[in-house]
C-alpha positions, -999 to +999 in steps of 0.1 A: +607+216+732+594+236+703+588+217+670+615+218+645+614+242+616+609+225+581+637+217+557+632+209+521+662+200+501+673+182+470+683+145+473+719+153+464+721+172+499+706+144+519+740+136+535+740+171+549+704+170+560+712+172+597+733+203+591+707+219+570+681+212+597+705+232+622+704+261+598+666+259+596+663+257+634+683+289+636+654+306+617+623+320+636+598+296+648+576+282+621+600+290+594+608+268+563+643+265+547+641+255+510+675+246+495+673+248+458+692+226+433+724+242+417+709+239+381+677+250+366+652+221+359+621+204+370+633+197+406+643+234+411+610+247+396+590+223+420+609+236+450+605+272+440+568+267+435+566+250+470+584+281+485+559+303+468+530+284+480+543+281+515+548+319+516+513+325+503+501+305+531+518+328+556+549+307+563+582+326+566+602+309+539+641+312+534+655+299+501+692+291+494+709+277+464+727+245+470+759+261+457+758+285+486+752+257+511+781+236+499+818+243+501+839+232+471+845+199+490+808+193+493+806+202+531+780+226+545+792+262+546+785+277+579+774+302+592+751+311+563+723+328+583+743+345+610 
């Protein structure tokens, strides 16, 4: 079994971690999915910086805003990467 792709997401989405991981696993091998918080702030800036650093290291990085991942009821919106 190939290693899972990385998923980095804000703590507010931890209940949806497994579903975000499914999205990440739909990406090419070795990819990283970074889910950004809805609002600007230190956490979003840190995750944006992480995405830039990983991309600079040659990783394939996909970023999504949390508001595109969640439905109005807080559930994961699928399929996002189809």
